[in-house]
Backbone as a printed PyTorch tensor [residue, N CA C, xyz], in Angstrom:
tensor([[[  0.8400,  -1.3090,  -0.1070],
         [  0.0680,  -0.0600,  -0.0350],
         [  0.9940,   1.2660,   0.1010]],

        [[  1.8260,   1.2740,   0.7690],
         [  2.6920,   2.8120,   1.1350],
         [  3.3800,   2.8170,  -0.4290]],

        [[  3.9740,   1.9150,  -0.7290],
         [  4.7310,   1.7370,  -2.0680],
         [  3.9580,   2.3610,  -3.1890]],

        [[  2.5680,   1.9150,  -3.3720],
         [  1.5960,   2.2930,  -4.1260],
         [  1.5090,   3.9960,  -4.2870]],

        [[  1.2930,   4.3370,  -2.9580],
         [  0.9230,   5.7420,  -2.6060],
         [  2.2700,   6.6830,  -3.0000]],

        [[  3.3980,   6.0710,  -2.7290],
         [  4.7590,   6.6990,  -3.1440],
         [  4.8960,   6.6910,  -4.5840]],

        [[  4.5910,   5.4500,  -5.4770],
         [  4.8620,   5.7480,  -6.8180],
         [  3.6510,   6.5260,  -7.4060]],

        [[  2.5260,   6.4600,  -7.0600],
         [  1.3350,   7.0660,  -7.5630],
         [  1.7720,   8.5180,  -7.5170]],

        [[  2.1660,   9.2360,  -6.4340],
         [  2.4930,  10.5670,  -6.1840],
         [  3.6080,  10.9580,  -6.8860]],

        [[  4.5170,  10.3110,  -6.9180],
         [  5.7320,  10.7180,  -7.6100],
         [  5.6260,  10.6550,  -8.9350]],

        [[  4.7300,  10.0370,  -9.6840],
         [  4.1410,   9.7130, -10.9610],
         [  3.5160,  10.9160, -11.4590]],

        [[  2.4760,  10.9580, -10.5480],
         [  1.6450,  12.1370, -11.0580],
         [  2.4050,  13.6130, -11.1120]],

        [[  3.2190,  13.7610,  -9.9500],
         [  3.8130,  14.9390,  -9.9300],
         [  4.7450,  15.2760, -11.3020]],

        [[  5.5790,  14.1030, -11.5870],
         [  6.2610,  14.2990, -12.8240],
         [  5.1760,  14.5750, -14.0010]],

        [[  4.4830,  13.8600, -14.1160],
         [  3.1540,  13.9440, -15.3090],
         [  2.8490,  15.3540, -15.1720]],

        [[  2.3070,  16.1020, -14.1820],
         [  1.9820,  17.0330, -14.2200],
         [  2.7470,  18.3110, -14.5970]],

        [[  4.0760,  18.0900, -14.0750],
         [  5.0530,  19.1020, -14.5290],
         [  5.5000,  18.6550, -15.9780]],

        [[  5.4540,  17.3210, -16.6650],
         [  5.9350,  17.4150, -18.0800],
         [  4.7850,  17.7320, -18.8230]],

        [[  3.4610,  17.9050, -18.3060],
         [  2.2970,  18.3710, -19.2270],
         [  2.3110,  19.9670, -19.5470]],

        [[  3.2080,  20.6180, -18.4110],
         [  3.1660,  21.9980, -18.7050],
         [  4.5770,  22.3720, -19.4440]],

        [[  5.1990,  21.1350, -19.6390],
         [  6.4160,  21.6990, -20.2060],
         [  7.6180,  22.0030, -19.5220]],

        [[  7.4750,  21.8340, -18.1980],
         [  8.3860,  22.4030, -17.2520],
         [  9.3960,  21.4350, -16.9800]],

        [[ 10.7240,  21.8900, -16.7590],
         [ 11.7450,  21.2260, -16.1040],
         [ 11.7680,  21.0810, -14.4560]],

        [[ 12.5930,  20.3950, -14.0150],
         [ 12.3930,  20.2580, -12.5050],
         [ 12.9120,  21.7580, -11.9770]],

        [[ 13.8230,  22.1840, -12.7640],
         [ 14.2970,  23.5740, -12.2290],
         [ 13.2330,  24.7000, -12.3780]],

        [[ 12.4710,  24.4730, -13.1940],
         [ 11.3850,  25.4620, -13.5040],
         [ 10.2610,  25.2550, -12.4130]],

        [[  9.9160,  23.9870, -12.1330],
         [  8.7630,  24.0240, -11.0010],
         [  9.5090,  24.3600,  -9.6910]],

        [[ 10.6350,  24.3270,  -9.5970],
         [ 11.2940,  24.5550,  -8.4570],
         [ 11.3350,  26.1500,  -8.1480]],

        [[ 11.4220,  26.7720,  -9.2210],
         [ 11.4950,  28.2350,  -9.0940],
         [  9.9930,  28.5090,  -8.9770]],

        [[  8.8870,  27.9460,  -9.5710],
         [  7.5640,  28.4330,  -9.2790],
         [  7.1820,  28.1660,  -7.9080]],

        [[  7.6340,  26.9650,  -7.2150],
         [  7.5450,  26.8870,  -6.0090],
         [  8.4060,  27.3980,  -5.1550]],

        [[  9.2700,  28.0040,  -5.3860],
         [ 10.4460,  28.9260,  -4.6270],
         [ 11.2510,  28.0170,  -3.7100]],

        [[ 11.4550,  27.0350,  -4.4750],
         [ 12.0970,  25.7250,  -4.0470],
         [ 13.5280,  25.2600,  -4.7610]],

        [[ 14.0140,  24.3500,  -4.7130],
         [ 15.1250,  23.8980,  -5.1340],
         [ 14.9580,  22.4040,  -6.0780]],

        [[ 15.7770,  22.5190,  -7.1850],
         [ 15.7070,  21.3880,  -8.3860],
         [ 15.9040,  20.2330,  -7.3870]],

        [[ 16.6300,  19.9070,  -6.4580],
         [ 16.9080,  18.7960,  -5.7370],
         [ 15.5820,  18.3270,  -5.0230]],

        [[ 15.1670,  19.2860,  -4.3830],
         [ 13.9310,  19.1490,  -3.6570],
         [ 12.8150,  18.3050,  -4.5970]],

        [[ 12.5380,  18.8930,  -6.0730],
         [ 11.5710,  18.5900,  -6.7360],
         [ 12.0290,  17.1230,  -7.2860]],

        [[ 13.5060,  16.7840,  -7.4100],
         [ 13.8610,  15.4090,  -7.8290],
         [ 13.4720,  14.3260,  -6.6750]],

        [[ 13.5380,  14.8440,  -5.5090],
         [ 13.3220,  13.8630,  -4.3240],
         [ 11.7300,  13.7530,  -4.4900]],

        [[ 10.8540,  14.5480,  -4.7950],
         [  9.4300,  14.5880,  -4.6960],
         [  9.0500,  13.5100,  -5.9050]],

        [[  9.7620,  13.4240,  -6.8390],
         [  9.6740,  12.9340,  -8.1720],
         [ 10.2740,  11.4120,  -8.0190]],

        [[ 10.8380,  11.1190,  -6.9470],
         [ 11.5420,   9.8550,  -6.6160],
         [ 10.6790,   8.5690,  -5.8900]],

        [[ 10.3690,   7.7410,  -6.8980],
         [  9.2040,   6.7220,  -6.5900],
         [  9.6660,   5.9890,  -5.0070]],

        [[ 10.8650,   6.4220,  -4.5420],
         [ 11.2520,   5.7530,  -3.1090],
         [ 11.1840,   6.7690,  -2.1520]],

        [[ 10.9040,   7.8760,  -2.3520],
         [ 10.9130,   9.0750,  -1.4410],
         [  9.9480,   8.8840,  -0.2600]],

        [[  8.6210,   9.1330,  -0.6710],
         [  7.4970,   9.0870,   0.1610],
         [  7.3830,   9.9110,   1.4620]],

        [[  8.1480,  11.0320,   1.6080],
         [  8.3420,  11.7160,   2.7990],
         [  7.3440,  12.9910,   2.2400]],

        [[  6.2600,  12.9250,   1.7380],
         [  5.2610,  13.9590,   1.4200],
         [  4.6670,  14.4960,   2.7750]],

        [[  4.4700,  15.7160,   2.9580],
         [  3.5310,  16.4290,   3.7360],
         [  2.4160,  17.1410,   3.2490]],

        [[  1.5330,  17.2440,   4.1320],
         [  0.2820,  18.0870,   3.4140],
         [  0.7510,  19.3330,   2.7450]],

        [[  1.6520,  20.0220,   3.7100],
         [  2.0750,  21.2720,   3.1180],
         [  2.5740,  21.2470,   1.7630]],

        [[  3.4940,  20.4480,   1.6140],
         [  3.9270,  20.4060,   0.2690],
         [  3.2380,  19.7260,  -0.8030]],

        [[  2.3140,  18.8440,  -0.5970],
         [  1.0500,  18.5920,  -1.4860],
         [  0.1660,  19.8040,  -2.0520]],

        [[ -0.0440,  20.4720,  -0.8230],
         [ -0.8770,  21.8850,  -1.1640],
         [  0.0810,  22.8970,  -2.0460]],

        [[  1.2330,  23.0090,  -1.5820],
         [  1.9370,  24.0480,  -2.6760],
         [  1.9950,  23.5280,  -3.9400]],

        [[  2.2190,  22.2070,  -4.1790],
         [  2.3920,  21.4660,  -5.5500],
         [  1.0430,  21.6850,  -6.2610]],

        [[ -0.1810,  21.5860,  -5.3870],
         [ -1.5010,  21.5560,  -5.9070],
         [ -1.6160,  23.2570,  -6.5350]],

        [[ -1.3820,  24.0020,  -5.6000],
         [ -1.4480,  25.6090,  -6.0300],
         [ -0.3870,  25.8040,  -7.1210]],

        [[  0.6500,  25.4140,  -7.0260],
         [  1.6710,  25.4450,  -8.2090],
         [  0.9460,  25.1620,  -9.5460]],

        [[  0.4520,  24.0250,  -9.5790],
         [ -0.1190,  23.5110, -10.7070],
         [ -1.6180,  23.6060, -11.0020]],

        [[ -2.0700,  24.7460, -10.2530],
         [ -3.4810,  25.0730, -10.2090],
         [ -4.5080,  23.9130, -10.2230]],

        [[ -4.3390,  23.1340,  -9.6720],
         [ -5.1490,  21.8680,  -9.4760],
         [ -5.9620,  21.9520,  -8.0930]],

        [[ -6.7860,  21.1830,  -7.8950],
         [ -7.2240,  20.8080,  -6.4700],
         [ -6.4550,  19.8120,  -5.7910]],

        [[ -6.5290,  19.3990,  -4.5620],
         [ -5.7630,  18.4710,  -3.8150],
         [ -7.0070,  17.5560,  -3.0890]],

        [[ -7.0960,  16.4080,  -3.1040],
         [ -8.0280,  15.7400,  -2.6100],
         [ -7.4440,  14.5770,  -1.7080]],

        [[ -7.4960,  14.7560,  -0.5040],
         [ -6.9220,  13.4860,   0.3930],
         [ -7.9520,  13.1400,   1.4510]],

        [[ -8.0610,  11.7760,   1.1760],
         [ -9.0140,  11.1980,   2.0380],
         [ -9.0130,   9.6420,   2.1820]],

        [[ -9.6650,   9.2110,   3.1670],
         [ -9.7910,   7.7560,   3.4940],
         [-10.8290,   7.2830,   2.7970]],

        [[-10.3380,   5.8250,   1.9570],
         [-11.3280,   5.1350,   1.3590],
         [-11.0930,   3.7520,   1.5890]],

        [[-12.1960,   2.9800,   1.1460],
         [-12.0640,   1.4560,   1.5260],
         [-11.0240,   0.7520,   0.3120]],

        [[-10.7540,  -0.2070,   0.5180],
         [ -9.7200,  -1.0750,  -0.4080],
         [-10.3130,  -1.0690,  -1.6620]],

        [[-11.4800,  -1.5600,  -1.6530],
         [-12.5050,  -1.6000,  -2.8900],
         [-12.3180,  -0.4600,  -3.8640]],

        [[-12.7560,   0.9180,  -3.2300],
         [-12.7720,   1.9690,  -3.8590],
         [-11.1910,   2.1120,  -4.4470]],

        [[-10.2010,   1.9680,  -3.6660],
         [ -8.6980,   2.1110,  -4.1650],
         [ -8.5420,   1.1440,  -5.4420]],

        [[ -9.2520,   0.1770,  -5.2690],
         [ -8.9380,  -0.9940,  -6.3590],
         [ -9.7220,  -0.4870,  -7.2790]],

        [[-10.9040,   0.0800,  -7.3020],
         [-11.6770,   0.6970,  -8.3950],
         [-10.9290,   1.8040,  -9.3380]],

        [[-10.4450,   2.7100,  -8.3530],
         [ -9.8030,   3.8130,  -8.8560],
         [ -8.5110,   3.4110,  -9.6050]],

        [[ -7.5580,   2.6220,  -9.1380],
         [ -6.4280,   1.9580,  -9.7430],
         [ -6.7830,   1.1710, -10.9230]],

        [[ -7.6800,   0.4580, -11.1780],
         [ -7.9390,  -0.2470, -11.9870],
         [ -8.5140,   0.7710, -13.2470]],

        [[ -8.9870,   1.7880, -13.2520],
         [ -9.7240,   2.8490, -13.9150],
         [ -8.9860,   4.1790, -14.0850]],

        [[ -7.7710,   4.0630, -13.6970],
         [ -7.0840,   5.4280, -13.6380],
         [ -6.6610,   5.5350, -15.2180]],

        [[ -6.9480,   6.7910, -15.5560],
         [ -6.3930,   7.3470, -17.1200],
         [ -5.3850,   8.3510, -16.7990]],

        [[ -4.6130,   8.5840, -17.7930],
         [ -3.8380,   9.8420, -17.8900],
         [ -4.4700,  11.1680, -17.7590]],

        [[ -5.7440,  11.2120, -18.3170],
         [ -6.4410,  12.4890, -17.9940],
         [ -6.7290,  12.6360, -16.3270]],

        [[ -7.0320,  11.4240, -15.6780],
         [ -7.0690,  11.7480, -14.1950],
         [ -5.7940,  12.0750, -13.4170]],

        [[ -4.8370,  11.3070, -14.0190],
         [ -3.4890,  11.7890, -13.2780],
         [ -2.9310,  13.3350, -13.6920]],

        [[ -3.5380,  13.8350, -14.8080],
         [ -2.9750,  15.1470, -15.1920],
         [ -4.2500,  16.1280, -15.2230]],

        [[ -4.9210,  16.4390, -14.2150],
         [ -6.2490,  17.2980, -14.2460],
         [ -5.7040,  18.3600, -14.8230]],

        [[ -6.7580,  19.1770, -15.4160],
         [ -6.8080,  20.3270, -16.0650],
         [ -6.5330,  21.4980, -14.9850]],

        [[ -5.5770,  22.3790, -15.2640],
         [ -5.8750,  23.7360, -14.2330],
         [ -7.0610,  24.3020, -14.2540]],

        [[ -7.4740,  24.9770, -13.0130],
         [ -8.6170,  25.8480, -13.0170],
         [ -9.1770,  26.2690, -14.1330]],

        [[ -8.4780,  27.2550, -14.6430],
         [ -8.9340,  28.1570, -15.7850],
         [ -9.4490,  27.4120, -17.1210]],

        [[ -8.6100,  26.0030, -17.3780],
         [ -8.8870,  24.9830, -18.1830],
         [ -9.7680,  24.1760, -17.9840]],

        [[-10.2670,  23.9890, -16.8860],
         [-11.3520,  22.8420, -16.5940],
         [-12.7580,  22.9600, -17.1210]],

        [[-12.9410,  22.1430, -18.1000],
         [-14.1930,  22.3820, -19.1400],
         [-15.3760,  22.1330, -18.1860]],

        [[-15.4060,  21.2530, -17.3070],
         [-16.2510,  21.0020, -16.3890],
         [-16.8200,  22.0380, -15.5220]],

        [[-16.0980,  23.0730, -15.0210],
         [-16.4840,  24.0360, -14.5680],
         [-16.8740,  25.1090, -15.2070]],

        [[-16.6000,  25.3440, -16.4210],
         [-17.2090,  26.0120, -17.4060],
         [-18.6370,  25.9500, -17.7390]],

        [[-18.9880,  24.5880, -17.7730],
         [-20.2520,  24.3010, -17.9720],
         [-21.1250,  23.4560, -17.1340]],

        [[-21.1630,  23.9060, -15.7750],
         [-21.9760,  22.8200, -14.7410],
         [-23.2260,  22.6640, -15.0300]],

        [[-23.5470,  21.4300, -14.8490],
         [-24.8790,  21.0800, -15.3970],
         [-26.0500,  21.7820, -14.1510]],

        [[-25.8620,  21.8070, -13.0980],
         [-27.2420,  22.2070, -12.5810],
         [-27.4010,  23.8760, -12.3900]],

        [[-26.6070,  24.5640, -11.7830],
         [-26.9260,  26.1330, -11.6530],
         [-27.2750,  26.7560, -12.7570]],

        [[-28.1900,  27.9640, -12.5030],
         [-28.5460,  28.6280, -13.6180],
         [-27.9400,  30.2010, -13.3130]],

        [[-28.1130,  31.1200, -14.1990],
         [-27.4810,  32.3110, -13.9890],
         [-28.4630,  33.4680, -14.4120]],

        [[-28.6120,  34.5340, -13.6550],
         [-29.3910,  35.5770, -13.8120],
         [-28.4860,  36.4930, -14.5390]],

        [[-29.3590,  37.0130, -15.7870],
         [-28.5740,  37.7740, -16.8630],
         [-28.6680,  39.5020, -16.2980]],

        [[-27.5140,  39.9550, -16.8540],
         [-27.7560,  41.5420, -16.4000],
         [-26.7430,  41.8650, -15.3740]],

        [[-26.2200,  40.9300, -14.6060],
         [-25.1880,  41.1250, -13.6520],
         [-23.7530,  41.1760, -14.2430]],

        [[-23.0670,  42.0420, -13.3210],
         [-21.4910,  42.2360, -13.9210],
         [-20.9590,  40.5780, -13.7000]],

        [[-21.4080,  40.0080, -12.6830],
         [-20.8440,  38.5050, -12.3590],
         [-21.8510,  38.1460, -12.4050]],

        [[-22.0430,  36.8460, -12.8030],
         [-23.1440,  35.4910, -12.9860],
         [-23.5620,  35.4230, -11.4350]],

        [[-25.0170,  35.6310, -11.0680],
         [-25.3460,  35.1340,  -9.8970],
         [-26.0010,  33.5600,  -9.9570]],

        [[-25.1160,  32.6560,  -9.1670],
         [-25.6680,  31.1580,  -9.5390],
         [-27.0330,  31.1270,  -8.4660]],

        [[-27.7070,  30.4690,  -9.0150],
         [-29.1700,  30.2050,  -8.4490],
         [-29.2690,  28.5830,  -8.1370]],

        [[-29.7820,  28.2280,  -7.1840],
         [-30.1140,  26.8100,  -7.1620],
         [-31.2290,  26.4760,  -7.7410]],

        [[-31.4250,  25.0720,  -8.1730],
         [-32.6540,  24.6030,  -9.0180],
         [-33.9590,  25.1590,  -8.4040]],

        [[-34.8660,  25.9140,  -8.8960],
         [-36.1890,  26.3920,  -8.5010],
         [-36.2300,  27.6730,  -7.6460]],

        [[-34.9390,  28.4730,  -8.0330],
         [-34.9150,  29.6910,  -7.0860],
         [-35.4340,  30.7130,  -8.0280]],

        [[-35.6700,  30.4540,  -9.4780],
         [-35.9690,  31.6040, -10.2370],
         [-35.4110,  31.3310, -11.6100]],

        [[-35.9200,  32.2030, -12.5370],
         [-35.3110,  32.1730, -13.9730],
         [-34.2360,  32.2990, -14.2030]],

        [[-33.4060,  31.5420, -14.9600],
         [-32.0400,  32.0100, -15.3210],
         [-31.6630,  31.5570, -16.6860]],

        [[-30.5890,  31.6880, -17.0470],
         [-29.8910,  31.3510, -18.2960],
         [-28.8690,  30.2350, -18.2950]],

        [[-28.6540,  29.4560, -19.1180],
         [-27.5690,  28.5140, -19.0850],
         [-26.2580,  29.3500, -19.4430]],

        [[-24.9710,  28.6100, -19.0150],
         [-23.8440,  29.2070, -19.3950],
         [-23.6130,  29.6520, -20.7380]],

        [[-24.0420,  28.8590, -21.6440],
         [-23.8360,  29.2100, -23.1510],
         [-24.9420,  30.3880, -23.4740]],

        [[-26.0930,  30.7360, -23.0180],
         [-26.8170,  31.7260, -23.0980],
         [-26.2270,  32.9450, -22.6560]],

        [[-25.5080,  32.6880, -21.4910],
         [-24.9040,  33.9400, -20.7360],
         [-23.7380,  34.3170, -21.6720]],

        [[-22.9030,  33.4150, -22.1000],
         [-21.8490,  33.7550, -23.1390],
         [-22.3890,  34.5540, -24.2890]],

        [[-23.7240,  34.0600, -24.9980],
         [-24.2510,  34.7810, -26.0770],
         [-24.5850,  36.3420, -25.7640]],

        [[-24.5790,  36.5880, -24.4540],
         [-25.1020,  38.0760, -24.0960],
         [-23.8680,  38.9080, -24.4340]],

        [[-22.4920,  38.2870, -24.7290],
         [-21.6520,  39.3450, -25.1730],
         [-20.5140,  39.5980, -23.8220]],

        [[-21.1370,  39.0080, -22.7440],
         [-20.1160,  39.2280, -21.6630],
         [-19.3000,  37.8200, -21.5340]],

        [[-17.8840,  37.7910, -21.0590],
         [-16.9360,  37.0550, -21.0700],
         [-17.3700,  36.1770, -19.5490]],

        [[-17.3550,  35.0370, -19.8670],
         [-17.4610,  34.1630, -18.7330],
         [-16.5880,  32.8300, -18.6080]],

        [[-15.4470,  32.9640, -18.2240],
         [-14.2920,  31.8530, -18.2470],
         [-14.9250,  30.6390, -17.2780]],

        [[-15.2160,  30.9790, -16.0600],
         [-15.8630,  29.8650, -15.1700],
         [-16.7350,  30.5560, -14.3390]],

        [[-17.6920,  29.9960, -13.9200],
         [-18.7910,  30.6460, -13.1100],
         [-18.5880,  30.3190, -11.8950]],

        [[-17.5390,  29.1640, -11.2160],
         [-17.2420,  29.0010, -10.1890],
         [-15.7960,  29.4150,  -9.9390]],

        [[-15.6450,  29.9470,  -8.4770],
         [-14.2500,  30.5200,  -8.0160],
         [-13.8890,  29.5080,  -6.9360]],

        [[-12.5030,  29.7360,  -6.8500],
         [-11.8370,  28.8190,  -5.7590],
         [-12.6100,  29.1160,  -4.3980]],

        [[-13.0770,  30.1240,  -4.1590],
         [-13.5820,  30.5180,  -2.7890],
         [-15.0480,  29.9240,  -2.9320]],

        [[-15.7230,  30.0190,  -3.8610],
         [-17.0380,  29.1820,  -3.8530],
         [-16.8280,  27.7230,  -3.9370]],

        [[-15.8300,  27.2470,  -4.4790],
         [-15.6320,  25.8100,  -4.2430],
         [-15.2360,  25.2800,  -2.7240]],

        [[-14.5870,  26.1030,  -2.3840],
         [-13.9370,  25.9730,  -0.9650],
         [-15.0010,  26.0570,   0.1300]],

        [[-16.0720,  26.9840,  -0.2840],
         [-17.2530,  27.1360,   0.5380],
         [-18.1270,  26.0780,   0.3790]],

        [[-18.3380,  25.5870,  -0.9180],
         [-19.1870,  24.3460,  -1.0210],
         [-18.5200,  23.0660,  -0.2120]],

        [[-17.0740,  22.9310,  -0.3220],
         [-16.4540,  21.6660,   0.4410],
         [-16.8160,  22.0510,   1.9420]],

        [[-16.6650,  23.0630,   2.4150],
         [-16.8160,  23.4910,   4.1210],
         [-18.4540,  23.1600,   4.3940]],

        [[-19.3160,  23.3170,   3.5420],
         [-20.8520,  23.3150,   3.9550],
         [-20.9480,  21.6980,   3.6650]],

        [[-20.4220,  21.1940,   2.8170],
         [-20.5210,  19.4200,   2.7520],
         [-19.9710,  18.9210,   4.0960]],

        [[-18.7130,  19.3870,   4.4780],
         [-18.0940,  18.7630,   5.6450],
         [-18.9170,  18.8640,   7.0040]],

        [[-19.6740,  20.2940,   6.9650],
         [-20.7120,  20.6390,   7.9360],
         [-21.8040,  19.7860,   7.8620]],

        [[-22.2950,  19.5460,   6.6330],
         [-23.5420,  18.6720,   6.8990],
         [-23.4510,  17.1880,   7.1180]],

        [[-21.9840,  16.8990,   6.8900],
         [-21.6490,  15.4920,   7.4010],
         [-21.1720,  15.2140,   8.7530]],

        [[-21.1690,  16.3820,   9.6410],
         [-20.6590,  16.5910,  10.8260],
         [-19.3620,  16.3880,  10.9790]],

        [[-18.5060,  16.5720,  10.1030],
         [-17.1580,  16.0700,  10.2960],
         [-16.3390,  17.2220,  10.8980]]])
């Protein structure tokens, strides 16, 4: 199990870096670190990752970090179904699923879209919002996603 985690993280860090065309030295500069530290993080035998380091990596790559406990069957399902796309997630600004969320609707005319929950009133789809001539890169923000995560944890009484 520990070897799987070490190999998986090292591989994913290397794949995320390679996807951006960065060298270890470039990633080190982006993180205000040293190339030797990046080499250690990409070493499958290292395994001394801290949450702080993983959070810094996620921030540097502009992706989310999810650390959680799962059943062995969930781990097996993930491992058997892993793809390069899952290992190299899109940065926040390029995440197409955030640009077109399925449930929320948007009120027209505001400088920023107002997200409405289902049944709260009339709104327009993201595609219609874009047709209005206003730029809409993503209706979600990091703050709204963090807030949503906090609400989910509170609801679960964690």
